[in-house]
ROFI-149296 format. One record per residue (C-alpha): y, x, z; residue in one letter; residue number from 1. Coordinates in nm, 4 decimals. Last residue first. Layout:
! ROFI-149296
{node {Y,X,Z},a,NUM}
...
END
This chain:
! ROFI-149296
{node {10.4177,10.1136,11.2961},y,344}
{node {10.1260,10.3395,11.1513},l,343}
{node {10.1893,10.1771,10.8030},n,342}
{node {10.2238,10.4216,10.5620},d,341}
{node {10.0536,10.7253,10.6705},k,340}
{node {9.7609,10.5207,10.8063},y,339}
{node {9.7621,10.3024,10.5114},d,338}
{node {9.7517,10.5958,10.2975},k,337}
{node {9.4427,10.7255,10.4906},e,336}
{node {9.2726,10.3977,10.4596},l,335}
{node {9.3125,10.3777,10.0779},s,334}
{node {9.1947,10.7220,10.0542},k,333}
{node {8.9057,10.6513,10.2660},k,332}
{node {8.8207,10.3696,10.0510},l,331}
{node {8.8252,10.5397,9.7290},l,330}
{node {8.5984,10.8199,9.8629},g,329}
{node {8.3427,10.5487,9.9762},s,328}
{node {8.3599,10.3778,9.6549},a,327}
{node {8.2737,10.6716,9.4488},g,326}
{node {7.9859,10.5086,9.2467},p,325}
{node {8.0043,10.1350,9.2514},v,324}
{node {7.8677,9.9362,9.5642},s,323}
{node {8.1765,9.8710,9.7304},l,322}
{node {8.2984,9.6547,9.4310},a,321}
{node {7.9872,9.4338,9.4168},a,320}
{node {7.9975,9.4144,9.8126},s,319}
{node {8.3483,9.2598,9.7769},a,318}
{node {8.2535,9.0185,9.4767},l,317}
{node {7.9736,8.8967,9.6791},r,316}
{node {8.1808,8.8372,9.9938},a,315}
{node {8.4694,8.6920,9.7873},g,314}
{node {8.2189,8.4352,9.6168},l,313}
{node {8.0807,8.3178,9.9352},s,312}
{node {7.7537,8.4424,10.0583},n,311}
{node {7.8282,8.5782,10.4216},e,310}
{node {7.5303,8.7600,10.5520},k,309}
{node {7.7044,9.0936,10.6126},n,308}
{node {7.5043,9.3571,10.5418},l,307}
{node {7.7318,9.4764,10.2278},k,306}
{node {8.0245,9.4901,10.4549},l,305}
{node {7.8693,9.6616,10.7090},h,304}
{node {7.7418,9.9416,10.4736},e,303}
{node {8.0971,9.9761,10.3332},i,302}
{node {8.2409,10.0180,10.6966},f,301}
{node {7.9656,10.2913,10.7734},l,300}
{node {8.0520,10.4654,10.4575},k,299}
{node {8.4023,10.4631,10.5780},t,298}
{node {8.3674,10.5881,10.9387},a,297}
{node {8.1679,10.9470,10.7879},q,296}
{node {7.9016,11.0374,11.0684},i,295}
{node {7.8189,11.3915,11.0122},g,294}
{node {7.6963,11.4307,11.3817},h,293}
{node {7.8026,11.7879,11.4129},t,292}
{node {8.1611,11.7595,11.4739},s,291}
{node {8.3757,12.0541,11.5930},p,290}
{node {8.4670,12.0059,11.9893},k,289}
{node {8.7720,11.8431,12.0945},v,288}
{node {8.9487,12.0176,12.3876},p,287}
{node {8.9186,11.7778,12.5457},w,286}
{node {8.6260,11.5041,12.5496},l,285}
{node {8.4227,11.6375,12.8475},d,284}
{node {8.2256,11.2961,12.8366},a,283}
{node {8.0861,11.3640,13.2201},r,282}
{node {8.4866,11.3955,13.3312},a,281}
{node {8.5803,11.0837,13.1456},l,280}
{node {8.2740,10.9105,13.3145},a,279}
{node {8.3506,11.0372,13.6451},p,278}
{node {8.6881,10.8756,13.6107},s,277}
{node {8.9585,10.9631,13.8582},e,276}
{node {9.1360,10.6410,14.0002},h,275}
{node {9.4656,10.4710,13.9650},l,274}
{node {9.4582,10.0928,14.0616},q,273}
{node {9.7226,9.8404,13.9017},i,272}
{node {9.7654,9.4731,13.9898},a,271}
{node {9.9924,9.2916,13.7512},a,270}
{node {10.1781,8.9757,13.8676},d,269}
{node {10.2540,8.8918,13.5088},e,268}
{node {10.1222,9.0906,13.2122},m,267}
{node {10.3377,9.0559,12.9158},a,266}
{node {10.2436,9.0858,12.5879},t,265}
{node {10.5075,9.1619,12.2952},v,264}
{node {10.5243,9.0611,11.9313},l,263}
{node {10.6768,9.1342,11.6046},a,262}
{node {10.7390,9.5095,11.6746},p,261}
{node {11.0410,9.6675,11.6276},v,260}
{node {11.0455,9.9437,11.3432},k,259}
{node {11.3463,10.1779,11.3476},d,258}
{node {11.0951,10.4842,11.4124},q,257}
{node {10.9846,10.3303,11.7093},v,256}
{node {11.1236,10.0055,11.8484},a,255}
{node {10.9523,9.8984,12.2001},f,254}
{node {11.2610,9.7842,12.3914},q,253}
{node {11.3611,9.6002,12.0622},s,252}
{node {11.0794,9.3531,12.1623},r,251}
{node {11.2019,9.2313,12.4764},v,250}
{node {11.5488,9.1562,12.3665},a,249}
{node {11.4155,8.9775,12.0287},e,248}
{node {11.1857,8.7633,12.2372},d,247}
{node {10.8592,8.7007,12.0305},s,246}
{node {10.6329,8.6687,12.3530},t,245}
{node {10.2762,8.6758,12.4564},i,244}
{node {10.1729,8.5744,12.7966},r,243}
{node {9.9014,8.7638,12.9980},a,242}
{node {9.7753,8.7075,13.3713},t,241}
{node {9.6873,9.0078,13.5518},g,240}
{node {9.4843,9.2958,13.5485},s,239}
{node {9.5458,9.6907,13.5339},i,238}
{node {9.3356,10.0008,13.5941},y,237}
{node {9.4765,10.3277,13.5613},a,236}
{node {9.2510,10.6222,13.4828},v,235}
{node {9.2061,10.9640,13.5618},h,234}
{node {9.0031,11.2287,13.3635},t,233}
{node {9.3415,11.3651,13.2109},s,232}
{node {9.3380,11.4958,12.8310},g,231}
{node {9.4471,11.2010,12.6888},p,230}
{node {9.6704,10.9994,12.9333},i,229}
{node {9.4821,10.6635,12.9592},l,228}
{node {9.5218,10.3275,13.0703},l,227}
{node {9.2007,10.0728,13.1201},a,226}
{node {9.3002,9.7114,13.0836},a,225}
{node {9.2380,9.3652,13.2107},a,224}
{node {9.3259,9.0032,13.0927},v,223}
{node {9.3600,8.6472,13.2325},h,222}
{node {9.5010,8.4357,12.9536},p,221}
{node {9.2149,8.2212,12.8517},q,220}
{node {9.2683,8.0849,12.5173},a,219}
{node {9.5882,8.1870,12.4054},l,218}
{node {9.4620,8.5328,12.5647},i,217}
{node {9.1581,8.5217,12.3424},n,216}
{node {9.3193,8.4291,12.0228},r,215}
{node {9.5961,8.7278,12.0908},f,214}
{node {9.3233,8.9563,12.1948},s,213}
{node {9.0809,8.8555,11.8795},d,212}
{node {9.4061,8.9455,11.6498},v,211}
{node {9.1696,9.0408,11.3585},r,210}
{node {9.4596,9.2336,11.1893},r,209}
{node {9.2758,9.5852,11.1976},n,208}
{node {9.5957,9.7489,11.3468},g,207}
{node {9.9890,9.7542,11.3237},p,206}
{node {10.1641,9.7616,11.6678},r,205}
{node {10.1638,9.4875,11.9257},d,204}
{node {10.3839,9.5807,12.2140},a,203}
{node {10.3109,9.6455,12.5697},f,202}
{node {10.4538,9.4894,12.8830},r,201}
{node {10.3582,9.5270,13.2743},v,200}
{node {10.5230,9.2877,13.5428},k,199}
{node {10.5230,9.3606,13.8976},h,198}
{node {10.8270,9.5482,13.9056},h,197}
{node {10.8953,9.6230,13.5497},d,196}
{node {10.6304,9.8541,13.4122},l,195}
{node {10.6395,9.9535,13.0429},r,194}
{node {10.3271,10.0276,12.8237},v,193}
{node {10.2980,10.2414,12.4769},l,192}
{node {10.6491,10.3549,12.4226},t,191}
{node {10.7103,10.5815,12.6943},g,190}
{node {10.4301,10.8541,12.5859},a,189}
{node {10.3511,10.8141,12.2384},l,188}
{node {10.1270,10.5177,12.1086},d,187}
{node {9.7998,10.3661,12.1438},g,186}
{node {9.5844,10.0317,12.1796},k,185}
{node {9.2357,9.9948,12.1437},p,184}
{node {9.0813,9.6447,12.1649},s,183}
{node {8.7915,9.5266,12.3925},v,182}
{node {8.6478,9.1830,12.3421},d,181}
{node {8.4496,8.9079,12.5360},a,180}
{node {8.3230,8.6035,12.4215},h,179}
{node {8.2842,8.3753,12.7156},g,178}
{node {8.3633,8.0275,12.5938},q,177}
{node {8.7120,8.0256,12.6904},s,176}
{node {8.8130,8.3470,12.5429},d,175}
{node {8.7732,8.6893,12.6658},i,174}
{node {9.0303,8.9985,12.6922},t,173}
{node {9.0036,9.3629,12.7502},a,172}
{node {9.2482,9.6017,12.6476},l,171}
{node {9.1619,9.9582,12.6081},a,170}
{node {9.4940,10.1558,12.6368},m,169}
{node {9.5966,10.5129,12.5016},f,168}
{node {9.9255,10.6923,12.5428},r,167}
{node {9.9918,10.6582,12.9178},t,166}
{node {10.2904,10.9015,13.0464},a,165}
{node {10.4920,10.6223,13.1796},d,164}
{node {10.2182,10.4234,13.3168},i,163}
{node {10.0857,10.7366,13.5318},f,162}
{node {10.4901,10.7632,13.6604},a,161}
{node {10.4352,10.4076,13.7967},s,160}
{node {10.0800,10.4242,13.9264},p,159}
{node {10.2125,10.7283,14.1675},n,158}
{node {10.2031,11.0949,14.1633},s,157}
{node {10.1326,11.1630,13.8064},p,156}
{node {9.8059,11.3884,13.7771},v,155}
{node {9.7664,11.7388,13.6840},t,154}
{node {9.4271,11.8285,13.5636},r,153}
{node {9.5083,11.8412,13.1894},d,152}
{node {9.2656,11.9418,12.9157},p,151}
{node {9.3840,11.9643,12.5812},l,150}
{node {9.5103,11.6869,12.3752},a,149}
{node {9.5049,11.6629,11.9899},k,148}
{node {9.1912,11.4187,11.9923},w,147}
{node {9.4203,11.1264,12.1344},f,146}
{node {9.7615,11.1945,11.9386},e,145}
{node {9.8145,10.8371,12.0878},s,144}
{node {9.9554,10.7066,11.7327},r,143}
{node {9.6365,10.8495,11.5631},l,142}
{node {9.4161,10.6833,11.8103},l,141}
{node {9.5777,10.3390,11.7965},a,140}
{node {9.5847,10.3844,11.3772},k,139}
{node {9.2079,10.4684,11.3338},a,138}
{node {9.0844,10.1314,11.2038},c,137}
{node {8.7993,9.9362,11.3870},h,136}
{node {8.4400,9.9184,11.2745},g,135}
{node {8.2127,9.6370,11.3287},y,134}
{node {7.9379,9.5029,11.5492},c,133}
{node {7.8994,9.1515,11.6793},e,132}
{node {7.6306,8.9395,11.8717},h,131}
{node {7.4553,9.2048,12.0540},v,130}
{node {7.2100,9.0972,12.3330},t,129}
{node {7.3325,9.3586,12.6065},i,128}
{node {7.0764,9.5323,12.8384},r,127}
{node {7.1919,9.7029,13.1585},i,126}
{node {6.9405,9.9605,13.2522},d,125}
{node {6.8614,10.1090,13.5976},g,124}
{node {6.4587,9.9821,13.5537},s,123}
{node {6.5867,9.6551,13.4301},h,122}
{node {6.9008,9.4435,13.3937},q,121}
{node {6.9080,9.1452,13.1772},a,120}
{node {7.0919,8.9561,12.8965},s,119}
{node {7.4481,9.0793,12.9483},v,118}
{node {7.6073,8.9230,12.6339},i,117}
{node {7.7687,9.0298,12.2793},g,116}
{node {8.0514,9.2564,12.1499},n,115}
{node {8.0058,9.5771,12.0069},v,114}
{node {8.3367,9.7857,11.8510},r,113}
{node {8.3060,10.1078,11.6924},l,112}
{node {8.6020,10.3385,11.6629},t,111}
{node {8.8281,10.5164,11.3931},e,110}
{node {9.0203,10.8052,11.4590},g,109}
{node {8.7225,11.0392,11.4789},t,108}
{node {8.7579,11.3752,11.6491},g,107}
{node {8.5289,11.2914,11.9215},p,106}
{node {8.3549,10.9857,11.8661},l,105}
{node {8.4431,10.6820,12.0594},l,104}
{node {8.2462,10.3778,12.1283},f,103}
{node {8.4562,10.0343,12.2450},l,102}
{node {8.2708,9.7621,12.4175},a,101}
{node {8.2790,9.3693,12.4869},g,100}
{node {8.0317,9.1898,12.6940},f,99}
{node {8.0313,8.8452,12.7960},g,98}
{node {7.8597,8.7930,13.1538},r,97}
{node {7.5171,8.6207,13.1487},g,96}
{node {7.3490,8.8833,13.3976},v,95}
{node {7.6155,9.0683,13.5724},q,94}
{node {7.7473,9.3997,13.4498},a,93}
{node {8.0756,9.4121,13.6485},l,92}
{node {7.8848,9.5972,13.9518},s,91}
{node {7.8273,9.8942,13.7036},p,90}
{node {8.1630,10.0187,13.7584},d,89}
{node {8.2025,10.3839,13.6386},d,88}
{node {7.9167,10.3337,13.4082},l,87}
{node {7.6883,10.6333,13.3558},m,86}
{node {7.4689,10.5145,13.6471},a,85}
{node {7.4002,10.1750,13.4942},a,84}
{node {7.2476,10.3314,13.1833},p,83}
{node {7.3441,10.1289,12.8823},l,82}
{node {7.0959,9.9626,12.6481},r,81}
{node {7.2452,9.7671,12.3246},l,80}
{node {7.0011,9.5086,12.1919},t,79}
{node {6.9349,9.3470,11.8498},r,78}
{node {6.8797,9.6301,11.6208},a,77}
{node {6.7812,9.8776,11.8614},d,76}
{node {6.9388,10.0704,12.1605},g,75}
{node {7.1034,10.3601,12.2979},g,74}
{node {7.3608,10.5117,12.5509},a,73}
{node {7.3614,10.8321,12.7079},f,72}
{node {7.3251,10.9740,12.3375},g,71}
{node {7.6158,11.2108,12.3546},p,70}
{node {7.6202,11.3650,12.6987},p,69}
{node {7.8015,11.1426,12.9420},g,68}
{node {8.0214,10.8247,12.9638},g,67}
{node {8.1012,10.4664,13.0753},g,66}
{node {8.4359,10.3270,13.1330},l,65}
{node {8.5473,10.0087,13.2945},t,64}
{node {8.6987,9.6634,13.2304},v,63}
{node {8.6707,9.3824,13.4402},g,62}
{node {8.7128,8.9785,13.3825},l,61}
{node {8.6413,8.6976,13.5878},t,60}
{node {8.8660,8.3966,13.4484},t,59}
{node {8.5595,8.2410,13.3150},g,58}
{node {8.2955,8.4978,13.2438},s,57}
{node {8.3532,8.8667,13.2052},g,56}
{node {8.2328,9.2085,13.1334},f,55}
{node {8.4624,9.5106,12.9748},c,54}
{node {8.3275,9.8203,12.8173},a,53}
{node {8.5185,10.1506,12.7193},f,52}
{node {8.2697,10.3717,12.5866},l,51}
{node {8.2378,10.7760,12.5924},l,50}
{node {7.9785,11.0297,12.4711},p,49}
{node {7.9327,10.8860,12.1445},s,48}
{node {7.6530,11.0664,11.9058},a,47}
{node {7.3729,10.8229,11.9919},a,46}
{node {7.6346,10.5354,11.9488},i,45}
{node {7.7456,10.6241,11.5949},w,44}
{node {7.3822,10.6883,11.4975},r,43}
{node {7.2914,10.3216,11.6287},l,42}
{node {7.6094,10.1908,11.4233},a,41}
{node {7.4852,10.3432,11.0958},g,40}
{node {7.1144,10.2106,11.1438},a,39}
{node {7.2586,9.8868,11.1752},d,38}
{node {7.3378,9.7303,11.5172},l,37}
{node {7.3294,9.3580,11.5113},h,36}
{node {7.5547,9.0376,11.4162},n,35}
{node {7.7791,9.2069,11.1203},i,34}
{node {8.1010,9.2024,11.1031},v,33}
{node {8.2781,9.3650,10.8128},k,32}
{node {8.2978,9.0594,10.6094},l,31}
{node {8.5361,8.9075,10.8964},d,30}
{node {8.8244,9.0829,10.7536},l,29}
{node {8.7912,8.9208,10.3996},m,28}
{node {8.9343,8.5982,10.5364},p,27}
{node {9.2832,8.7595,10.5850},p,26}
{node {9.4130,8.6866,10.9271},a,25}
{node {9.6865,8.4369,10.9049},k,24}
{node {10.0513,8.5404,10.9189},g,23}
{node {10.2109,8.7439,11.1965},i,22}
{node {10.4796,8.5074,11.2963},i,21}
{node {10.3849,8.1841,11.1871},a,20}
{node {10.0257,8.2674,11.2521},e,19}
{node {10.1234,8.2992,11.6355},l,18}
{node {10.3058,7.9572,11.6806},e,17}
{node {9.9969,7.7816,11.4998},e,16}
{node {9.7633,7.9650,11.7404},l,15}
{node {9.9596,7.8099,12.0129},t,14}
{node {10.1342,7.9342,12.3149},k,13}
{node {10.3849,8.1934,12.1833},i,12}
{node {10.6857,8.2630,12.4256},s,11}
{node {11.0054,8.3278,12.2472},g,10}
{node {11.2053,8.0782,12.4429},g,9}
{node {11.0794,7.7974,12.2480},k,8}
{node {10.8574,7.9482,11.9597},a,7}
{node {11.0089,7.9509,11.5974},t,6}
{node {11.2508,8.2218,11.6980},h,5}
{node {11.0062,8.4978,11.5300},t,4}
{node {10.9629,8.2853,11.2286},a,3}
{node {11.3217,8.3368,11.1151},d,2}
{node {11.4419,7.9706,11.0264},m,1}
END
């Protein structure tokens, strides 16, 4: 039987049903995750003018943007520091809440993900105890043509029109234990998100295969998201209860290049708010400026693999393979090929 029809009515309710469709995440994926901010991650954060951040506990979950001159955020190996004044909605950052963030570098498709917990607020700084740090592939930003945008001061007249034009989304989820996560989603206008009455749907496209968002939704279905039109400083914020489906009729609506996504997520009873983002205005992302930071995403990925404390045979072999001369160049070519061949 086709795996896409194993779940009754197409609704995915268990991890087993999910893995029957998309397979299990390769164990090697966890090797890129470290439990602190290494030197490369701190350089990335120091060069980033924009982050998407979520804060939550239980079924309370919100997403906001933070932005300013590169270096507005900082920290050390164990603690990330965010100036409250640089967040669009600092009230979300309550001590004890789970935290997830996505840091962008102008002109770079890959992103840096940092997860942890809000541990303190002191002198206008929000302090995050870091639990996870890792790089994310470039596919979402490539599909959205995020860095090709030019400043756009026109604003769609209503949330529905804005959603139709949306090309990038930061999806915030949280599990039953309070572990939060922000995942990037990207596509061309009209193919990323669809609004039908009070239901918002979006497709699952190829990415890093960690499926954190899906696992979180199965454990705790309340989600939130920030939707962008690259070039614009306005953001649509949506929240609702998520459901994952493999229904063929629903999935076919999101076909691109004759490729139908394996899964679609629907947000029921979606609340939508459209606001201008001071953080996006301060970040001044578009047109993208020439890079001066010298950061190479593939080198950061390799360093994280080497720093991982996993001591399995597979981990040791991966670390050894990535220690040979030229490993960074080979990984870069491999990623570029994957971006070209498996964008959808």
